[in-house]
C-alpha positions in Angstrom: -33.0 -5.3 -31.2 -29.6 -6.5 -29.7 -27.4 -5.0 -27.2 -24.0 -2.9 -28.2 -21.3 -3.2 -25.5 -19.0 -0.5 -25.2 -15.1 -0.8 -24.5 -13.3 2.3 -26.0 -11.9 0.2 -29.0 -14.2 -1.8 -30.8 -17.2 0.0 -31.9 -18.0 -0.7 -35.3 -19.7 1.9 -37.8 -22.3 -0.7 -38.2 -22.6 -0.8 -34.3 -23.1 3.4 -34.5 -26.1 2.9 -37.1 -27.9 0.1 -34.8 -27.7 2.6 -31.7 -28.7 5.7 -33.9 -31.3 4.2 -36.3 -32.5 1.3 -34.6 -32.4 2.4 -30.8 -29.6 -0.7 -30.1 -29.4 -1.2 -26.4 -26.2 0.1 -24.6 -23.9 -1.6 -22.3 -20.5 -0.8 -21.0 -18.0 -3.6 -21.2 -16.5 -4.9 -17.7 -13.0 -3.5 -18.4 -14.1 0.3 -18.8 -14.9 0.7 -14.9 -11.3 -0.3 -13.5 -10.1 1.7 -16.2 -12.4 4.7 -16.3 -11.5 4.6 -12.0 -7.9 4.8 -12.5 -7.9 7.8 -14.6 -10.1 10.0 -12.4 -8.2 9.0 -9.6 -5.2 10.3 -10.9 -7.2 13.6 -12.1 -8.1 13.8 -8.2 -4.7 13.8 -7.0 -3.5 16.3 -9.3 -6.5 18.7 -7.9 -5.6 17.6 -4.4 -1.9 18.5 -5.2 -2.9 22.0 -6.8 0.0 21.4 -9.7 -1.3 23.5 -12.4 -2.4 21.5 -15.4 -4.5 22.6 -18.3 -8.5 21.6 -18.5 -8.2 20.3 -14.6 -7.3 23.7 -13.1 -6.9 26.2 -15.4 -9.2 28.3 -18.3 -9.7 27.5 -21.8 -8.0 28.2 -25.1 -6.4 31.4 -25.0 -7.4 32.0 -21.3 -5.2 28.4 -20.5 -2.8 30.7 -18.3 -5.3 31.6 -16.1 -5.2 29.5 -12.5 -8.6 28.5 -11.2 -8.8 28.3 -7.4 -9.9 24.6 -6.3 -13.4 25.8 -5.0 -14.6 27.0 -8.1 -13.4 24.0 -10.6 -17.1 23.0 -10.4 -18.5 26.0 -11.7 -15.4 26.6 -14.0 -16.8 23.3 -15.6 -20.3 24.1 -15.9 -19.5 27.8 -17.1 -17.5 25.9 -19.9 -20.8 24.2 -21.4 -23.1 27.6 -20.8 -20.3 29.2 -22.7 -19.8 27.1 -25.5 -23.3 26.5 -26.2 -23.9 28.7 -29.0 -25.0 26.6 -31.8 -27.6 27.9 -34.4 -29.4 26.3 -37.2 -31.7 23.9 -37.3 -31.7 20.9 -35.1 -30.1 17.7 -35.6 -31.5 14.5 -36.2 -32.4 12.1 -33.3 -30.2 9.6 -35.3 -27.3 11.8 -35.8 -27.3 13.2 -32.2 -27.7 9.6 -30.7 -24.7 8.8 -32.8 -22.9 11.6 -31.3 -23.9 10.1 -27.8 -22.8 7.0 -28.7 -19.3 7.7 -30.1 -18.9 10.3 -26.6 -19.6 7.2 -24.3 -16.6 5.2 -26.4 -14.4 7.9 -26.2 -14.9 8.4 -22.6 -14.8 4.8 -21.9 -11.1 4.6 -22.7 -10.0 5.9 -19.7 -7.7 8.7 -20.9 -10.2 11.7 -20.2 -10.4 11.6 -16.4 -14.5 12.0 -15.7 -16.4 9.9 -13.3 -17.9 6.6 -14.1 -21.0 8.2 -13.1 -21.0 11.0 -16.1 -20.8 7.9 -18.3 -23.6 5.7 -17.2 -25.5 8.9 -17.0 -24.9 9.2 -21.5 -25.3 5.0 -21.4 -29.0 6.0 -19.3 -29.8 8.8 -21.7 -29.1 6.6 -24.6 -31.2 3.9 -23.3 -34.4 5.6 -22.1 -34.4 8.2 -25.0 -33.4 11.7 -23.6 -32.2 13.6 -26.9 -30.7 16.8 -26.5 -31.8 19.1 -29.1 -28.2 20.4 -30.9 -28.3 23.1 -33.4 -26.2 21.6 -36.7 -24.2 24.8 -36.7 -21.2 26.6 -34.7 -18.2 23.9 -35.1 -15.1 24.8 -36.8 -13.8 21.4 -36.3 -11.1 21.9 -34.2 -10.9 21.9 -30.9 -13.2 19.1 -32.1 -17.1 20.0 -32.3 -17.3 22.2 -29.1 -20.3 24.1 -30.2 -22.7 21.1 -31.0 -21.1 19.0 -27.9 -21.9 21.8 -25.4 -25.4 21.4 -26.5 -25.6 17.8 -25.6 -23.5 18.4 -22.2 -26.4 20.8 -21.0 -28.6 18.2 -20.7 -26.7 16.2 -18.2 -26.6 19.1 -16.0 -30.9 20.4 -16.0 -30.3 22.5 -18.4 -30.9 23.3 -22.6 -33.7 20.9 -24.2 -34.2 17.5 -25.1 -36.7 15.2 -26.6 -38.2 12.9 -24.8 -41.0 10.4 -26.0 -42.0 12.6 -28.3 -41.6 15.6 -26.8 -39.7 19.2 -26.4 -38.9 19.3 -22.8 -36.4 21.4 -20.5 -33.3 19.3 -19.9 -34.2 18.7 -16.2 -37.5 18.1 -16.7 -36.4 15.4 -19.3 -34.2 14.2 -17.2 -36.4 13.9 -14.2 -39.0 12.0 -16.4 -37.0 9.6 -17.5 -36.0 8.8 -14.0 -32.3 10.1 -14.9 -30.4 12.1 -11.8 -28.6 15.3 -12.7 -24.6 15.4 -12.9 -22.9 18.3 -11.0 -19.6 18.5 -13.1 -16.6 17.9 -10.9 -12.6 18.8 -12.7 -12.0 18.0 -16.0 -15.6 16.8 -16.9 -17.1 19.7 -18.7 -13.8 20.1 -21.0 -13.8 16.0 -21.5 -18.0 16.4 -22.4 -16.9 18.9 -25.4 -13.6 18.4 -26.8 -13.7 15.6 -29.5 -15.0 15.0 -33.5 -18.1 13.0 -32.2 -20.0 15.4 -34.1 -18.4 15.1 -37.8 -18.0 11.6 -37.0 -21.7 10.7 -36.6 -22.9 12.5 -39.0 -20.1 11.0 -41.5 -20.5 7.6 -40.1 -24.5 7.8 -40.8 -24.1 8.8 -44.4 -21.6 6.9 -45.5 -23.3 3.6 -44.3 -26.3 5.0 -46.4 -23.4 5.9 -49.7 -22.6 2.4 -49.5 -26.0 1.2 -50.2 -26.7 3.6 -52.6 -23.6 2.5 -54.7 -25.6 -0.9 -54.9 -28.9 0.7 -55.9 -27.0 2.4 -58.6 -26.0 -0.4 -59.9 -29.5 -1.8 -60.2 -30.9 1.7 -61.2 -28.4 1.7 -64.2 -29.2 -1.9 -65.4 -32.7 -1.3 -65.6 -32.0 1.8 -67.5 -29.7 0.0 -69.8 -32.3 -2.6 -70.7 -35.1 0.4 -71.2 -32.3 1.9 -74.0 -32.1 -1.4 -75.3 -28.0 -1.2 -74.5 -25.9 -3.7 -74.4 -23.5 -5.5 -71.2 -20.7 -6.4 -73.3 -18.5 -3.7 -71.6 -19.1 -5.7 -68.1 -17.3 -8.5 -69.4 -15.3 -10.2 -67.3 -11.9 -10.4 -68.6 -12.3 -6.8 -70.0 -12.6 -5.6 -66.1 -9.8 -7.5 -65.2 -7.2 -6.1 -67.4 -8.0 -2.7 -65.4 -7.8 -4.0 -61.8 -9.5 -1.7 -59.6 -11.8 -3.8 -57.1 -14.7 -1.1 -57.1 -14.9 -1.6 -61.2 -14.9 -5.0 -60.9 -17.5 -5.2 -58.2 -19.8 -3.1 -60.0 -19.2 -4.8 -63.5 -19.9 -8.3 -62.0 -23.3 -6.7 -60.2 -24.5 -5.5 -63.6 -23.7 -8.6 -65.1 -25.5 -10.6 -62.6 -28.5 -8.2 -62.5 -29.2 -9.0 -66.3 -28.9 -12.4 -66.4 -31.3 -14.0 -68.9 -32.7 -11.0 -69.7 -35.2 -11.1 -72.3 -34.9 -7.5 -73.5 -31.0 -8.0 -73.7 -31.3 -11.0 -75.8 -34.0 -9.5 -78.0 -31.2 -7.0 -79.7 -27.8 -8.8 -79.2 -27.1 -9.0 -83.2 -28.5 -5.4 -83.6 -25.1 -4.1 -84.9 -24.6 -1.5 -82.0 -20.8 -1.6 -81.3 -21.3 0.8 -78.4 -23.3 2.5 -75.8 -23.3 5.9 -74.7 -20.3 6.5 -71.5 -23.1 6.9 -68.9 -23.9 3.4 -69.4 -20.8 1.4 -70.8 -18.9 3.2 -68.4 -21.0 2.3 -65.1 -18.2 0.0 -63.7 -15.9 2.8 -63.8 -17.4 5.6 -62.5 -19.3 3.5 -60.0 -16.4 1.7 -59.1 -14.3 4.7 -58.3 -17.3 5.6 -55.9 -16.7 2.5 -54.1 -13.0 2.5 -53.9 -13.4 6.4 -52.7 -15.7 5.1 -50.3 -13.6 2.3 -48.6 -11.0 5.1 -48.2 -13.3 7.2 -45.8 -14.7 4.1 -44.0 -10.9 3.0 -43.3 -10.6 6.6 -41.7 -13.9 6.9 -39.9 -12.9 3.0 -38.3 -10.2 4.7 -37.0 -11.7 7.6 -35.6 -14.6 6.4 -33.7 -12.3 4.1 -31.4 -9.9 7.2 -30.9 -9.1 9.5 -27.8 -9.5 13.1 -29.3 -10.5 15.3 -26.4 -7.7 17.3 -24.8 -5.4 17.0 -22.3 -5.4 13.5 -22.7 -4.5 11.4 -19.0 -2.0 8.6 -19.0 -2.3 7.6 -15.5 0.3 4.2 -15.6 2.8 6.4 -17.0 1.9 9.7 -14.6 1.4 12.1 -17.6 -1.3 14.6 -19.0 -0.8 15.5 -22.5 -2.3 18.6 -24.2 -2.2 18.1 -27.8 -4.4 18.2 -30.5 -6.3 14.7 -31.1 -9.3 16.7 -31.5 -8.3 18.4 -34.9 -10.5 17.2 -37.7 -8.4 17.0 -40.4 -8.3 13.3 -41.3 -11.8 13.2 -40.9 -12.8 16.4 -42.7 -10.8 15.4 -45.6 -12.9 11.9 -45.5 -15.9 13.4 -45.4 -15.0 16.2 -48.6 -13.8 13.1 -50.2 -17.0 11.3 -49.4 -19.7 14.2 -51.0 -17.5 14.1 -54.0 -17.5 10.5 -54.9 -21.1 10.1 -54.1 -21.8 13.2 -56.5 -20.3 11.4 -59.1 -22.9 8.8 -58.5 -25.6 11.6 -59.0 -24.2 13.2 -61.9 -23.9 9.8 -64.2 -27.6 8.6 -63.0 -28.7 12.5 -64.4 -27.1 11.3 -67.4 -29.1 8.0 -67.8 -32.5 9.6 -66.8 -31.6 12.0 -69.7 -30.9 9.0 -71.9 -34.2 7.6 -71.1 -36.3 10.9 -71.8 -35.1 11.3 -75.5 -36.2 9.2 -78.1 -33.8 9.3 -80.6 -31.5 7.6 -78.6 -33.7 5.3 -76.4 -36.3 4.2 -79.0 -38.9 5.0 -76.7 -41.7 7.4 -76.9 -40.7 11.0 -75.6 -40.5 11.3 -72.0 -41.9 8.0 -71.4 -45.5 9.0 -72.4 -47.2 6.6 -74.4 -49.2 10.0 -75.0 -46.6 12.3 -75.3 -47.7 15.8 -76.3 -51.1 15.7 -74.3 -48.6 14.1 -71.6 -45.4 15.4 -70.4 -44.4 12.2 -68.8 -41.0 12.4 -67.1 -39.8 15.4 -68.5 -39.5 17.8 -65.4 -38.6 14.6 -63.0 -35.3 15.1 -65.0 -35.4 18.5 -64.4 -35.4 18.1 -61.0 -32.6 15.7 -61.1 -30.5 18.1 -63.0 -31.4 20.6 -60.5 -29.8 18.2 -57.5 -27.3 17.2 -59.7 -26.1 21.2 -60.0 -26.9 21.9 -56.2 -24.4 18.7 -55.6 -21.8 20.6 -57.4 -21.6 23.5 -55.1 -22.1 21.1 -52.4 -18.6 18.9 -53.4 -16.5 22.3 -52.7 -14.1 20.7 -50.4 -14.5 22.4 -46.8 -11.1 20.8 -45.5 -9.4 23.1 -47.5 -10.4 26.2 -45.5 -9.3 27.6 -42.2 -10.3 30.8 -40.4 -8.1 31.8 -36.9 -10.5 31.7 -33.4 -9.7 32.1 -29.9 -7.7 34.8 -30.4 -5.3 33.2 -32.8 -5.1 30.4 -30.3 -6.5 28.2 -32.3 -5.2 29.4 -35.9 -6.1 26.5 -37.9 -9.2 24.4 -38.0 -10.5 21.7 -40.0 -13.9 22.9 -40.8 -15.0 18.8 -40.2 -18.5 19.7 -39.4 -18.9 21.7 -42.5 -17.3 18.7 -44.2 -20.1 16.3 -42.7 -23.0 18.3 -43.4 -22.3 18.8 -47.3 -21.8 15.2 -47.6 -24.9 14.2 -45.9 -27.1 17.0 -48.2 -25.1 15.1 -51.1 -26.0 11.8 -49.8 -29.6 12.9 -49.7 -29.8 14.2 -53.1 -28.2 11.2 -55.0 -31.1 9.4 -52.9 -33.8 11.3 -54.7 -31.4 11.4 -58.1 -31.5 7.1 -58.2 -35.3 7.6 -57.1 -36.2 9.4 -60.2 -33.9 6.8 -62.2 -35.9 4.0 -60.6 -39.1 5.5 -61.5 -38.0 6.1 -65.1 -36.1 2.9 -65.8 -38.9 0.9 -64.4 -41.3 2.8 -67.3 -38.8 2.1 -69.6 -38.9 -1.7 -68.8 -42.6 -1.7 -69.0 -42.5 -0.2 -72.6 -40.5 -3.2 -73.4 -43.2 -5.5 -72.8 -43.9 -8.3 -73.3 -40.3 -9.1 -73.2 -39.3 -9.9 -69.6 -35.7 -7.8 -68.0 -33.1 -9.9 -66.0 -33.4 -11.9 -63.1 -32.2 -8.9 -60.9 -33.7 -6.4 -62.8 -37.1 -7.9 -62.6 -37.1 -8.1 -59.0 -36.5 -4.3 -58.4 -38.9 -3.3 -61.3 -41.8 -5.5 -59.7 -40.8 -4.2 -56.4 -41.4 -0.5 -57.5 -44.6 -1.7 -59.3 -45.7 -2.6 -55.9 -46.1 0.9 -54.7 -46.2 3.3 -57.8 -48.2 1.6 -60.9 -47.0 2.8 -64.6 -47.5 6.1 -65.7 -50.2 6.2 -68.9 -51.3 9.6 -68.1 -49.9 12.5 -66.2 -50.1 12.4 -62.4 -48.5 14.5 -59.4 -44.6 12.7 -59.9 -43.3 13.7 -56.7 -45.9 11.0 -54.9 -44.3 8.5 -56.8 -40.5 9.6 -56.0 -41.1 9.7 -52.4 -42.9 6.2 -52.2 -39.6 4.8 -54.1 -37.2 6.8 -51.7 -39.2 5.1 -49.2 -38.3 1.8 -50.8 -34.4 3.1 -51.0 -34.3 4.1 -47.3 -36.4 0.9 -45.6 -33.6 -1.3 -48.2 -36.8 -3.1 -49.4 -35.5 -3.0 -53.5 -32.1 -4.0 -52.4 -33.5 -6.9 -49.5 -35.5 -8.4 -52.6 -33.0 -8.1 -55.0 -30.2 -9.9 -53.3 -32.6 -12.3 -51.8 -32.9 -13.3 -55.9 -29.4 -13.4 -57.1 -27.2 -13.3 -53.4 -25.7 -10.5 -52.1 -24.2 -7.5 -54.4 -20.6 -6.4 -54.0 
């Protein structure tokens, strides 16, 4: 497990995953301290001068015209954290919370937020020692960023709220004490700097995106296995054919599909069968899977910018002598992108479910009904396809865009909001659903390959089939398929199928 160095400028999506999911250590780069200290001195100069500046010595939102006395500035910041901690719903996962904390550290390290170095170091210690605030997932409207969930994270450093530490749920103060981390007393601007920004939606979005990118490769693997199971042809994946419609994602998917079924005895067995074309769910895999790939590239581009951006308010430019109150906290770019993520990944699930249905239908597949050698007495994969259909239908509802909605808040001061947090949560649910759909297709297509024995599948598909068969045997008699689905889903989550296939045929696009 390596170390991720934070400088406020160069954090990668993969590093977010390393810290969030794998517990990589976090350290501040050398350039952070002087930058942060310079900005903090500028804030303290404003406090000394008693100049009225939003977020430093005023109320917040609609209350921005209320001037706060100097001796009440610490209380103002603590009140802000308390008053904004109004989240509801189930808690975020620990990786999602760690992602938020890391992104907050990166933002504050840019040196435009006006906090003390001590505050940033406290968040770093919490990450490295495993103090994870409990964060309800509902309550943000995506401008002024993700105020509500970020406030719940801000409670723990000041000894409030709750946190998970070494598997226990503790009061925030107790968790910090057990971890040996000192509590903070917030100073001017620091409460606001903790909660203004898009880190909730960006953390969930980043983790969902990276998972979705891997699912694109799994979709190619599952689709290639289904193609073999139903005796379809890879002719439509021909390189010359793909070249004349030059979408990058389409070319990548077609190339993967060609490599996966190389030297397939199953494909060779029916090369001269006279079937000139297959259903769209097989023939058009490069076009559909490829379009999802290209959409995810756009989402990736947005998130790469967002996780290295200054998104709190006001922003401080000490060298220029400026404090600017603006709207970098507005989550619209992320919200639009995460709606696109959900829509694009839904398409992977849609076409996968249609391939599962092909495997079920003996008149199209040439296989036993519902892939059961003794159908009638056994239902085989009949209801597994129903589950896939249910998930696809749910995704159609979840794919409705959140980013086109807005509702005024804070007495119309915040009169247009992004709903980016909702876009993020919906995208996460869609990705999870598609992971289950692909697990079902992998199970069903492995059964299809079994039923084509003794013919062997391709170089890549054979590896995937063998990996699946290490945890799930061929289905001869009905059994509880939910357990099988969960085992294959675990292989997907742990990356075992993809890793083993790529070891055999090289990295997939």
